[in-house]
C-alpha positions as CSV (number, residue, x, y, z in Angstrom):
1,K,0.1,0.0,-0.2
2,H,1.6,3.3,-1.2
3,H,0.9,6.8,0.2
4,V,1.0,9.5,-2.3
5,R,1.9,13.1,-0.9
6,V,0.5,16.1,-2.9
7,M,2.8,19.0,-2.7
8,I,1.3,22.2,-3.5
9,A,3.9,24.8,-4.2
10,H,1.4,28.0,-4.5
11,M,-2.2,29.2,-4.5
12,V,-3.2,32.0,-6.3
13,Y,-6.2,34.4,-5.2
14,G,-7.7,37.3,-7.1
15,V,-8.9,39.9,-4.9
16,L,-10.9,42.8,-5.7
17,L,-10.1,45.9,-3.7
18,D,-12.2,48.8,-2.7
19,S,-9.9,51.8,-3.0
20,A,-11.9,53.9,-0.5
21,E,-11.4,51.3,2.2
22,A,-8.5,49.0,1.2
23,F,-5.6,51.4,2.0
24,R,-6.5,52.7,5.3
25,R,-4.0,52.1,8.3
26,V,-6.6,51.1,10.8
27,D,-9.3,48.5,10.9
28,V,-12.1,48.4,13.3
29,A,-14.1,45.4,14.6
30,S,-17.2,47.2,14.1
31,N,-17.0,47.6,10.4
32,W,-17.0,43.9,10.0
33,K,-20.0,42.0,9.2
34,Y,-19.4,39.7,12.2
35,P,-17.6,41.8,14.7
36,Q,-17.2,39.1,17.2
37,D,-15.0,37.2,15.0
38,F,-12.5,40.0,14.6
39,K,-10.4,39.4,17.7
40,E,-10.4,35.6,17.3
41,F,-9.0,36.1,13.7
42,W,-6.4,38.6,14.2
43,G,-5.3,37.4,17.6
44,T,-2.5,39.5,19.3
45,R,-2.5,42.1,16.6
46,S,-6.0,43.3,17.7
47,T,-6.0,45.8,20.7
48,L,-8.7,47.8,22.2
49,R,-8.4,51.5,21.0
50,K,-10.3,54.6,22.2
51,F,-11.3,57.0,19.3
52,K,-12.0,60.6,18.9
53,D,-15.7,60.0,19.1
54,G,-15.5,58.2,22.4
55,K,-16.2,54.8,21.1
56,V,-14.0,51.9,22.1
57,S,-13.4,49.2,19.9
58,E,-10.9,46.2,18.9
59,S,-8.9,47.4,16.2
60,V,-5.6,46.6,14.2
61,V,-3.1,49.3,13.0
62,W,-1.0,48.6,9.9
63,G,2.2,50.0,8.9
64,S,3.6,53.0,10.2
65,E,3.1,56.8,9.6
66,G,4.3,57.8,6.3
67,V,4.5,54.3,5.1
68,N,3.7,53.8,1.4
69,R,0.0,52.8,1.4
70,R,0.6,50.0,-1.1
71,S,2.7,48.2,1.2
72,L,-0.3,47.8,3.7
73,I,-1.7,45.1,1.4
74,Q,1.4,43.1,1.6
75,E,1.5,43.2,5.4
76,I,-2.3,42.4,5.6
77,A,-1.9,39.3,3.0
78,Q,1.0,37.9,5.1
79,A,-0.8,38.3,8.2
80,A,-3.7,36.7,6.7
81,V,-2.2,33.7,5.3
82,E,-0.3,33.0,8.6
83,K,-3.5,32.4,10.1
84,V,-4.5,29.6,7.8
85,K,-3.6,25.9,8.6
86,Y,-2.0,24.0,5.5
87,G,-2.2,20.3,6.5
88,N,0.6,19.3,8.9
89,T,3.2,21.4,7.7
90,K,5.3,23.8,10.1
91,R,6.5,26.0,7.4
92,T,5.5,29.7,7.7
93,P,3.5,30.3,4.4
94,V,4.7,33.5,2.3
95,A,2.2,35.8,0.7
96,K,3.5,37.6,-2.5
97,V,1.3,40.5,-3.5
98,Y,1.2,41.5,-7.1
99,L,0.0,45.4,-7.1
100,A,2.7,47.9,-7.3
101,Q,5.5,46.1,-9.1
102,M,4.9,47.7,-12.5
103,E,5.4,51.0,-11.1
104,S,9.2,50.5,-11.2
105,V,9.1,51.1,-14.9
106,L,7.6,54.6,-14.6
107,P,9.6,57.8,-15.0
108,R,10.9,59.4,-11.9
109,F,9.5,62.6,-10.9
110,V,11.0,65.5,-8.9
111,V,8.7,67.6,-6.6
112,P,9.5,71.3,-6.1
113,R,9.9,72.1,-2.4
114,L,11.4,75.2,-0.6
115,G,12.9,76.5,-3.8
116,K,14.7,73.4,-4.6
117,R,13.9,70.0,-6.8
118,V,14.4,66.8,-4.6
119,L,13.8,63.2,-5.8
120,D,10.8,62.2,-3.6
121,E,10.3,58.4,-3.9
122,N,6.5,58.8,-2.6
123,A,6.0,60.8,-6.0
124,L,6.6,57.6,-8.1
125,G,3.7,55.6,-9.2
126,D,0.2,56.2,-8.4
127,D,1.0,57.7,-5.1
128,C,1.9,61.0,-6.2
129,G,0.6,63.0,-3.2
130,P,3.3,65.5,-2.8
131,L,3.7,66.0,-6.4
132,N,0.1,66.5,-6.8
133,S,-0.2,69.0,-4.0
134,A,2.8,71.1,-5.5
135,V,0.9,71.2,-9.0
136,T,-2.4,71.9,-7.8
137,A,-1.2,75.0,-5.5
138,A,0.8,76.6,-8.4
139,T,-1.8,76.3,-10.8
140,Q,-4.5,77.7,-8.6
141,H,-1.9,80.5,-7.7
142,V,-1.6,81.3,-11.2
143,I,-5.3,81.3,-11.9
144,R,-6.1,83.5,-8.6
145,T,-3.6,85.8,-10.0
146,L,-5.4,86.2,-13.3
147,R,-8.8,86.4,-11.7
148,D,-7.6,89.0,-9.2
149,A,-6.6,91.3,-12.1
150,E,-8.5,94.4,-12.1
151,D,-6.8,96.6,-14.6
152,L,-6.7,94.3,-17.7
153,T,-8.3,95.6,-20.8
154,L,-11.1,92.9,-21.1
155,A,-12.6,90.8,-18.1
156,I,-11.5,87.1,-17.6
157,Y,-14.4,85.0,-17.9
158,T,-13.2,81.7,-17.0
159,V,-9.6,79.8,-17.1
160,H,-9.5,76.1,-17.9
161,S,-6.3,73.8,-17.4
162,P,-6.9,70.8,-19.6
163,S,-3.5,69.1,-18.8
164,P,-3.1,65.4,-17.8
165,W,-0.8,67.1,-14.8
166,I,-4.1,68.4,-13.5
167,R,-5.8,65.0,-13.9
168,F,-2.7,63.3,-12.3
169,T,-2.1,61.3,-15.3
170,A,0.9,63.0,-16.7
171,L,3.5,60.5,-17.6
172,S,6.6,62.6,-18.1
173,P,8.1,64.8,-15.6
174,Q,7.8,68.4,-16.6
175,E,11.5,68.8,-16.5
176,H,13.6,66.0,-17.1
177,P,16.2,65.6,-14.3
178,G,19.5,67.3,-15.8
179,S,17.7,68.5,-18.9
180,A,17.2,72.3,-19.4
181,C,13.8,71.5,-21.3
182,A,10.5,71.7,-19.9
183,D,6.8,70.9,-21.3
184,P,4.5,73.7,-20.1
185,I,1.2,73.2,-18.5
186,P,-1.5,74.7,-20.9
187,L,-3.9,77.1,-19.3
188,V,-7.0,78.5,-21.6
189,I,-8.2,81.8,-20.8
190,E,-11.6,82.9,-22.1
191,F,-12.6,86.4,-22.1
192,E,-16.3,87.8,-21.5
193,S,-17.9,88.2,-24.8
194,S,-17.2,91.4,-26.4
195,T,-17.8,93.0,-30.1
196,A,-14.6,94.8,-30.1
197,W,-12.7,92.2,-31.4
198,P,-11.7,93.1,-35.1
199,S,-13.0,91.0,-37.9
200,D,-9.4,90.6,-39.8
201,L,-7.4,87.4,-38.5
202,S,-4.0,89.2,-38.6
203,A,-5.6,92.2,-36.4
204,I,-6.9,89.5,-33.7
205,R,-3.3,88.0,-33.7
206,A,-2.0,91.4,-33.1
207,A,-4.4,92.1,-30.3
208,K,-3.5,89.0,-28.6
209,A,0.1,89.4,-29.0
210,A,-0.7,92.9,-27.0
211,F,-2.8,91.1,-24.4
212,Y,0.1,88.6,-23.9
213,V,2.6,91.6,-23.3
214,E,0.0,93.1,-20.8
215,L,-0.4,89.7,-18.8
216,A,3.5,89.7,-18.9
217,E,3.8,92.9,-17.0
218,L,1.1,91.8,-14.7
219,F,2.9,88.5,-13.8
220,E,6.2,90.0,-13.4
221,N,4.7,92.7,-10.5
222,R,3.3,89.5,-8.8
223,G,6.5,87.6,-8.6
224,I,5.6,85.3,-11.6
225,G,8.2,85.0,-14.4
226,A,6.8,85.3,-17.9
227,V,7.9,85.5,-21.4
228,P,5.6,86.9,-24.1
229,T,5.3,85.5,-27.7
230,K,3.0,86.4,-30.4
231,E,0.9,82.9,-29.9
232,F,1.2,82.3,-26.2
233,L,2.5,83.6,-22.9
234,D,5.1,81.4,-21.0
235,A,5.0,81.6,-17.2
236,S,6.9,80.1,-14.2
237,Y,5.6,79.5,-10.7
238,G,6.4,77.2,-7.9
239,G,8.9,75.2,-10.0
240,F,6.3,74.8,-12.9
241,V,6.0,76.3,-16.3
242,F,2.7,77.3,-17.6
243,R,1.7,78.2,-21.4
244,L,-1.4,80.8,-21.7
245,R,-3.4,80.7,-24.6
246,F,-6.6,83.0,-25.3
247,K,-9.8,81.1,-26.7
248,I,-11.5,83.6,-29.3
249,E,-14.5,82.3,-31.1
250,K,-14.2,84.7,-33.7
251,E,-10.5,83.7,-34.7
252,S,-11.6,80.0,-34.9
253,R,-14.4,80.9,-37.5
254,L,-12.1,83.3,-39.5
255,L,-9.2,80.5,-39.3
256,E,-11.7,77.8,-41.0
257,V,-11.7,79.9,-44.0
258,E,-7.7,80.3,-44.0
259,S,-6.9,76.5,-43.0
260,K,-9.4,73.9,-42.1
261,R,-6.8,71.9,-40.4
262,S,-5.3,74.4,-38.5
263,A,-8.8,75.6,-37.4
264,S,-9.5,72.1,-36.1
265,Q,-6.5,71.7,-34.2
266,L,-7.2,75.2,-32.4
267,K,-10.7,74.0,-31.7
268,F,-9.4,71.0,-30.1
269,D,-6.8,72.6,-28.0
270,L,-8.8,75.3,-26.7
271,S,-12.4,73.8,-26.8
272,S,-12.4,70.1,-27.0
273,Q,-9.6,69.4,-24.6
274,P,-11.1,71.5,-21.5
275,L,-14.6,69.4,-22.3
276,L,-12.7,66.1,-22.3
277,H,-10.8,67.0,-19.1
278,D,-14.2,67.7,-17.4
279,L,-15.6,64.5,-18.9
280,L,-12.6,62.4,-17.7
281,R,-12.6,64.1,-14.2
282,R,-16.3,63.5,-13.7
283,N,-16.3,59.9,-14.9
284,T,-13.5,58.9,-12.6
285,T,-13.9,60.9,-9.3
286,T,-17.5,60.5,-8.3
287,K,-19.1,58.2,-5.5
288,G,-18.3,54.4,-6.4
289,N,-15.5,54.8,-8.7
290,S,-11.8,54.1,-8.0
291,S,-10.5,57.5,-8.8
292,V,-7.3,56.6,-6.5
293,T,-6.2,54.3,-8.9
294,F,-7.1,55.8,-12.2
295,P,-4.1,58.0,-12.9
296,G,-1.8,55.3,-12.0
297,A,-3.5,52.9,-14.6
298,C,-3.4,56.0,-17.1
299,R,0.2,56.4,-16.5
300,L,1.0,52.5,-16.8
301,A,-1.0,52.7,-20.2
302,K,1.0,55.6,-21.5
303,R,4.3,53.9,-20.4
304,W,3.4,50.7,-22.3
305,L,2.3,52.3,-25.3
306,S,5.2,54.9,-25.2
307,S,8.0,51.9,-24.8
308,Q,6.2,49.8,-27.5
309,M,7.1,53.0,-29.6
310,L,3.2,53.6,-30.1
311,S,2.2,56.7,-28.1
312,T,2.6,59.2,-31.0
313,H,-0.2,57.5,-32.6
314,F,-2.8,57.8,-29.6
315,A,-3.6,61.2,-28.3
316,E,-3.2,61.3,-24.4
317,E,-7.0,61.9,-24.1
318,L,-7.7,58.9,-26.3
319,I,-5.4,57.0,-24.1
320,E,-7.2,57.9,-21.0
321,L,-10.6,57.5,-22.7
322,L,-9.6,53.8,-23.4
323,V,-8.6,53.2,-19.5
324,S,-11.6,55.1,-18.2
325,H,-13.7,52.4,-20.1
326,S,-13.2,49.9,-17.1
327,Y,-13.7,52.7,-14.4
328,V,-17.1,54.1,-15.6
329,A,-19.7,52.2,-13.6
330,S,-22.9,52.3,-15.9
331,Y,-26.0,50.1,-16.8
332,G,-25.0,46.1,-16.7
333,R,-21.5,46.8,-14.8
334,P,-21.6,46.3,-11.3
335,L,-19.5,48.7,-8.8
336,D,-17.5,46.3,-7.5
337,A,-16.0,45.4,-10.7
338,V,-14.2,48.7,-11.1
339,P,-10.4,48.2,-10.8
340,G,-9.4,48.8,-7.2
341,S,-5.5,49.1,-8.1
342,S,-3.4,50.5,-10.8
343,L,-2.3,47.1,-12.1
344,G,-5.9,46.0,-12.4
345,G,-6.8,49.1,-14.6
346,F,-3.7,48.4,-16.7
347,I,-4.2,45.1,-17.3
348,R,-7.9,45.7,-18.3
349,F,-6.4,48.1,-20.8
350,L,-4.6,45.6,-22.2
351,G,-7.5,43.3,-22.5
352,L,-9.7,45.9,-24.3
353,L,-6.8,46.3,-27.0
354,A,-6.3,42.6,-27.2
355,E,-9.9,41.8,-27.5
356,F,-12.3,44.4,-28.6
357,P,-13.2,44.1,-32.3
358,F,-12.7,47.7,-33.5
359,H,-13.2,46.6,-37.1
360,L,-16.8,45.7,-36.2
361,S,-17.9,48.1,-33.6
362,P,-17.4,51.6,-32.3
363,L,-15.9,51.8,-28.6
364,V,-18.3,53.7,-26.6
365,I,-17.4,55.1,-23.2
366,P,-21.0,55.1,-21.5
367,P,-22.4,58.0,-19.7
368,H,-21.7,57.8,-16.0
369,D,-24.2,56.3,-14.1
370,H,-24.5,59.2,-11.3
371,D,-25.7,58.6,-7.9
372,E,-29.3,59.4,-7.1
373,D,-28.2,62.3,-4.8
374,D,-25.9,63.9,-7.4
375,D,-28.2,63.5,-10.6
376,P,-31.3,65.5,-10.8
377,K,-32.2,63.8,-13.7
378,P,-34.4,60.2,-13.2
379,K,-32.7,57.1,-14.1
380,D,-35.0,56.4,-17.0
381,D,-33.7,59.7,-18.8
382,N,-30.2,58.6,-18.1
383,K,-30.9,55.3,-19.6
384,K,-32.5,56.8,-22.7
385,S,-29.4,59.1,-23.2
386,A,-27.1,56.0,-23.0
387,L,-29.1,54.1,-25.6
388,Q,-29.2,57.3,-28.0
389,L,-25.2,57.5,-27.4
390,Y,-25.0,54.0,-28.5
391,K,-27.2,54.7,-31.5
392,T,-25.5,57.8,-32.6
393,A,-22.2,55.9,-32.1
394,R,-23.3,53.0,-34.6
395,E,-24.5,55.1,-37.2
396,A,-21.1,57.2,-37.2
397,F,-19.0,53.9,-37.4
398,D,-21.2,52.7,-40.2
399,S,-20.3,55.7,-42.2
400,K,-16.8,55.6,-41.6
401,K,-15.7,52.0,-41.1
402,K,-14.1,52.0,-44.5
403,S,-11.4,54.7,-43.4
404,C,-11.5,54.6,-39.6
405,A,-9.5,51.8,-37.7
406,L,-10.6,52.9,-34.2
407,L,-13.7,54.8,-33.2
408,C,-14.0,56.1,-30.0
409,C,-17.3,57.8,-28.7
410,C,-18.1,59.3,-25.4
411,E,-20.9,61.5,-24.0
412,F,-19.3,64.6,-25.3
413,D,-18.2,63.5,-28.8
414,P,-20.8,60.7,-29.8
415,T,-19.8,60.9,-33.3
416,G,-16.1,60.1,-32.5
417,H,-15.0,62.9,-35.0
418,L,-12.2,63.8,-32.5
419,F,-10.3,60.7,-32.7
420,D,-11.1,59.5,-36.2
421,V,-8.1,58.8,-38.6
422,D,-8.2,62.4,-40.3
423,S,-7.5,64.0,-36.8
424,G,-4.0,62.3,-36.4
425,R,-4.9,61.6,-33.1
426,A,-6.0,57.8,-33.3
427,P,-3.9,55.1,-35.1
428,E,-4.2,53.8,-38.4
429,R,-5.0,50.2,-39.3
430,P,-1.6,48.9,-39.4
431,V,-0.5,51.0,-36.0
432,L,-3.7,49.5,-34.4
433,R,-3.0,45.8,-35.7
434,R,0.6,46.2,-33.9
435,A,-0.9,47.5,-31.0
436,T,-3.4,44.8,-30.7
437,Q,-0.8,41.9,-31.2
438,L,1.7,43.4,-28.7
439,A,-1.3,43.8,-26.0
440,R,-2.2,40.2,-26.5
441,A,1.4,38.8,-26.1
442,S,2.0,41.4,-23.0
443,L,-1.4,40.2,-21.3
444,S,-0.6,36.5,-22.1
445,L,3.0,36.8,-20.6
446,I,1.8,38.6,-17.3
447,T,-0.9,36.4,-16.8
448,E,1.3,33.1,-17.1
449,K,3.8,34.6,-14.9
450,I,1.3,35.5,-12.1
451,M,-0.3,32.2,-12.4
452,S,3.2,30.6,-11.8
453,G,4.3,33.1,-9.2
454,T,7.3,33.9,-11.2
455,L,6.4,37.4,-12.2
456,D,9.9,39.5,-11.3
457,Q,11.5,42.7,-12.6
458,E,12.9,41.0,-15.6
459,I,9.7,39.7,-17.1
460,L,8.0,43.2,-16.3
461,S,11.0,44.8,-18.1
462,M,10.3,42.5,-21.0
463,V,6.8,43.9,-21.3
464,F,7.8,47.3,-21.6
465,R,10.7,46.4,-23.8
466,P,10.2,47.1,-27.8
467,S,11.3,44.8,-30.6
468,L,12.9,46.4,-33.6
469,E,12.5,43.2,-35.7
470,A,9.5,44.5,-37.5
471,F,10.8,47.7,-38.8
472,D,11.9,48.0,-42.4
473,M,14.4,50.8,-41.5
474,V,15.8,51.9,-37.9
475,I,17.1,55.6,-37.4
476,T,19.6,55.8,-34.5
477,L,19.7,59.4,-32.5
478,Q,22.3,61.1,-30.7
479,R,22.0,60.3,-27.1
480,D,23.2,63.5,-25.7
481,L,20.4,65.2,-27.3
482,I,17.4,63.4,-26.0
483,P,16.2,65.3,-22.5
484,A,14.2,62.0,-21.7
485,L,17.1,59.7,-21.9
486,P,17.2,58.9,-18.1
487,Q,13.7,57.8,-18.2
488,G,14.1,54.9,-20.6
489,V,13.1,51.5,-19.3
490,D,16.7,49.9,-19.6
491,A,18.5,53.2,-19.0
492,K,21.0,53.6,-16.0
493,Y,19.5,56.4,-14.5
494,E,22.3,58.3,-12.5
495,A,24.5,58.0,-15.5
496,C,22.2,59.2,-17.9
497,V,21.3,62.2,-15.8
498,K,25.0,63.1,-15.6
499,R,25.0,62.8,-19.4
500,I,22.3,65.1,-19.8
501,R,23.3,67.6,-17.5
502,H,26.8,68.2,-19.1
503,G,25.5,68.0,-22.9
504,P,23.9,70.4,-25.0
505,M,20.4,69.7,-23.5
506,G,21.9,70.4,-20.1
507,R,21.2,73.1,-17.4
508,N,24.1,75.1,-18.9
509,P,23.7,74.1,-22.9
510,R,26.2,74.8,-25.4
511,D,25.1,75.6,-28.8
512,A,24.8,72.3,-30.7
513,L,23.0,71.2,-34.0
514,Y,20.0,69.2,-32.8
515,L,17.4,69.5,-35.8
516,N,17.9,70.4,-39.4
517,G,20.8,73.0,-38.8
518,E,18.9,74.8,-35.9
519,S,21.0,75.3,-32.7
520,A,19.6,74.8,-29.3
521,G,20.9,77.8,-28.1
522,S,19.1,79.8,-30.7
523,R,15.6,79.2,-28.8
524,K,14.1,81.8,-26.3
525,R,14.6,80.7,-22.7
526,L,12.5,81.3,-19.7
527,T,14.2,81.8,-16.5
528,S,12.4,79.7,-13.4
529,T,13.1,82.4,-10.9
530,A,10.3,81.1,-8.5
531,A,11.5,77.7,-8.3
532,N,15.4,77.0,-8.8
533,G,16.8,79.8,-10.8
534,H,18.1,78.2,-13.6
535,S,16.6,78.9,-17.1
536,V,14.6,76.3,-19.4
537,Y,13.8,76.0,-22.9
538,V,9.8,75.7,-22.9
539,G,8.3,73.1,-25.2
540,L,11.4,72.0,-26.7
541,H,11.4,68.2,-27.4
542,P,14.0,67.3,-30.0
543,V,13.0,63.8,-30.7
544,R,9.3,64.8,-31.1
545,E,9.9,67.9,-33.5
546,Y,11.9,65.6,-35.4
547,V,9.6,62.9,-35.9
548,E,7.0,65.6,-36.9
549,A,9.3,66.8,-39.6
550,L,9.7,63.2,-41.0
551,R,5.8,63.0,-40.9
552,E,5.5,66.2,-42.7
553,S,7.9,65.1,-45.4
554,H,7.5,61.4,-45.6
555,G,4.4,60.6,-44.0
556,D,2.8,59.3,-47.2
557,K,5.7,56.8,-47.8
558,L,6.4,55.6,-44.1
559,L,5.0,54.9,-40.8
560,F,7.1,56.3,-38.0
561,F,7.2,54.8,-34.5
562,V,9.5,56.1,-31.4
563,D,9.4,56.2,-27.7
564,L,9.0,59.6,-26.3
565,E,10.3,58.7,-23.0
566,G,14.0,58.2,-23.5
567,G,14.1,56.3,-26.6
568,D,17.0,56.7,-29.1
569,R,15.7,54.5,-32.0
570,I,12.9,55.6,-34.6
571,G,11.4,52.7,-36.3
572,C,10.0,53.2,-39.8
573,V,7.7,50.8,-42.0
574,W,7.3,51.4,-45.8
575,R,3.6,51.9,-46.7
576,P,2.4,49.1,-49.1
577,S,1.6,51.8,-51.6
578,A,5.1,53.6,-51.3
579,R,7.3,51.4,-53.4
580,A,4.8,50.4,-56.1
581,A,5.5,51.7,-59.8
582,R,3.1,54.3,-60.7
583,R,2.6,56.5,-63.9
584,L,4.7,59.6,-64.4
585,S,3.4,62.9,-63.7
586,V,4.4,66.2,-62.5
587,A,2.7,65.6,-58.8
588,N,4.7,62.2,-58.2
589,T,8.3,63.1,-59.1
590,A,9.8,63.9,-55.8
591,F,11.8,61.3,-54.3
592,S,11.3,59.1,-57.3
593,K,13.2,57.6,-60.1
594,P,12.1,56.5,-63.7
595,V,11.4,53.0,-64.5
596,E,10.0,51.1,-67.4
597,A,6.7,49.4,-66.4
598,D,4.4,47.5,-69.1
599,G,6.1,49.5,-71.8
600,T,4.9,52.9,-70.3
601,Q,7.1,55.5,-68.8
602,S,6.6,55.3,-64.7
603,V,8.4,56.0,-61.7
604,E,9.0,54.2,-58.5
605,L,10.3,55.5,-54.9
606,N,14.0,56.3,-54.9
607,V,14.8,54.6,-51.5
608,P,18.4,56.0,-51.2
609,E,17.2,59.5,-51.9
610,V,14.5,59.4,-49.1
611,I,17.3,58.0,-46.6
612,D,19.4,60.9,-47.5
613,D,16.8,63.3,-46.9
614,I,15.9,61.8,-43.5
615,K,19.3,62.2,-42.3
616,R,19.4,65.8,-43.7
617,L,16.1,66.6,-41.6
618,G,18.4,65.4,-38.5
619,L,21.5,67.0,-39.3
620,G,23.7,66.6,-36.4
621,F,20.9,64.6,-34.4
622,V,20.9,61.3,-36.8
623,I,23.8,59.0,-36.0
624,D,22.7,56.2,-38.4
625,V,20.1,55.0,-40.6
626,E,19.9,51.2,-40.9
627,T,17.8,49.4,-43.6
628,K,16.6,45.9,-44.1
């Protein structure tokens, strides 16, 4: 007779967290469904405590003051598994919690404090309390300064800040460590309606420039650094840089006659972005939603798209709408299914990209199912509006499905025109196909490793590490001219910061060619007097500007892929129609060479000439162009 011993190496439990309750430090017996079991379960960990309201109850205190809140889950899980008996074994079980491991791949942030920038480890991941407080305080001060101004030519009606920094979903630090380049936080100023605005576009622009100068003087008198230009005003306060622009309806109408594309972009920047900002905030910060974890999930999603060299094909607002699909509690979706952690939100984002049939249906972000106390409309009206949104989105999809790869519709944009293929803010079919395949592979790898208990830092790096095999051409860039270099997934942080600090993009930059012969030193700089005293290049991002130049010149021939968060490679894929022979005409002679095709004079793409032009556009920035 033989005895068979079954050894269980590990067990996996899936847990739904209530983000409003899961991260508190004190558990009280009275909050349990069966309070009498509290003391029995926690044993010596449970002690009698007297609370401010005079109530005395058994309670357990987790962690210590100031501890990272996510480590509480690890401590609670370890304490819980120790209470469970596993056969006759005397070994103490070990709990491994997969919750915040992925945040190690997120870019590091610095928090302005006491006039200096110091690295605050609590500002990493989705636990960005000090950073969020600093951003909010600086933004409110600038807006308050504008509202309190009494001697302006026109009265200010409202000020919007449609920035991911204000939603706490920004991936990149505003000023990369060691770099003198900063991305500004946009502020949109809307004046009270007035008939005094001229009817000529150039006159309106001249009037706006005068207003920017007037505001700059106001800021300088209030201790806020400012540099006015013809198109915007850059201001610096509290260690952050802001870019102020005016929203004038008459300008948008006149610009449509001159350039519909420019008018569309202006409308998106000044009108649509504030509305999308309000929608995202409303959908993810009301009762029943895990607003605490939504910013972290967005940052992970943006990091993954960026590291896979796809982020320039997805507008930031579109990424956040895709993530919010799992957070919006609506009809047919229970509240307890809302992600209670950033990891949960990110995995659902990958699942959405991997499994949703974008070629068969529009992706509809349902209107938020408000609480009865907050919503004056009856629930029947809410349901009707939701059904109407789905109907409108379906009709829009049917009319665009031949040309549109991804149609994302929401309460504010029921036809999805803000993110259709013509807008340039949503991916084309080949890009979406690549994103879907990568999401499916990443999701499969993460699930497999979690189930086997072998998810570690190396596996996580694999999920965020791109492959260059699928590209027809790879452009290698000069690393000294990439301000975000320290933020790369595999970057050696301290060495990269030192390299950037002493390079052309550093705090004391030398003039160096970085894009098409233009020197970095020729850009106007803003002195950040309110924070640390060093001057910065506002809005200067060499990699982004180079890719935009490539798309302007060769976007009809190539698809470009790049990681703006520290990547030093640009992947290129030929469009299928680019290299085919075509009939000779005046319109298609650029970057072409003559060939004989079917007895007629035809032309085909001159690949060496395209490569030479790519090098010319990146003079001083491009090291090498490798073709396959």
